[in-house]
C-alpha positions, 0 to 999 in steps of 0.5 A: 310209424304209420308206414311201418304199421301199414307194411306189417299189416300188408304182410300179415294180410298177404300171408293169411290170403296165401295160407287160405289159398294153399289150403283150398288149392291142395284140398288139405284136411283140417287135421293137417292144416286148417284155414285161418278162419277155422283157427280164428273160430277155434280161438273163439271157441276155446277163448277161456282156456286160451286166456287162462293158459296165456295168463298162467304161462305169462306168470311163469315166464315173468317170474323166471325172467325176474329171477334170471335178472337178479341172479344173472346180475349178481353173477355178473357183478362177481365176474367183474370184480375178479378176473380169476373167478370169471375165467374159472366159471364163465365157461360153465355159463356157456355150457349152461347155454349150450345144453338142450333144455329138453335134456335137462327137463327130465332131471329137473322133474326128478329133483323138483317134481311136477310143480310150478317151481320146475317151470320157473327153474327151466325158464331161469336156465334159458334166460340166464346166459344173455343177462350174465353175458350182457351185464358182465360186458357192461361192467367191464366196458367202461370209458377210460377217461371216467375210469381215470377220473375215479382213480384220480379222486381215490375212489375205492372198488365199492364206489367205482362199482356203484357210481360208475360200473353199474350205471354203465351196465344198465344199457347192456342189462336191458339188451340182455333182458330184451333177448331173454324176454322172448326166451322166457316164454319159450322156456316156460312152454317147453317146461309145460310140455313135460311137467304141466304148469303146477298152477290152477289153470293149464298153461299154453304148453299143457294145452298144446300137448292135449290138443296135439293128441286130439288132432285139434290143429286149429286150436293148436295153431290158436295157442301158438299165436297166443304164445307169440303174442305173449312173447311180444307183450313181454318184449314190449313191456321190457322195451317200455321200461327201458325207454321210459324208466331207464332212458337216462342210462340206456341213452348213455349206452347207445351214445 
């Protein structure tokens, strides 16, 4: 663990030194590429806006992710219970994943307005596919011996779903949620580019749009780093839930 931290820290320091040297060597203007120190100073100067923006975007991302988990799990259960429904509707789930969200956002603005709800809808759309795909796979990928045992004891479909399939799918669900945790932040920020956040304070996407127009590149990079840290925090939270609260099922999935 200590070695991993040292390696990560070493890479980060090397990148910062190379960044500083490149700006100095090529004499780049601040509007094009500020130095790491200038970005740090901008983060300190705009710390209140960054903290509030990170919180606003985090609320939107977390809300969208939770909605996607509930909705995606319900759809996956439906897919697992009916092969006909799965064959008929799964291609549309793939279609939802392949459509660029920047093309959907203008339509959502027309239908839902410049509101927090629109940001959540965009986040749900971005997060949905990994969860549906993962949970559906987990519900259908059942140990044959366990399946035969349930059949031998005359378990009905409801009993098989609650006692066998859902516990077996939890590991797949957490893998899907881990993937979607980073996508949730991306979806929320992209939505904020178009509609703002709809909350009391501007989200990171709204801040980035404003600072880009003012050529405040140092503050823009500070907001970018804040968004990356938010994504890492969400991933770490999901990982902690997987390891601490759902360890029994996730370990079973691994083995």
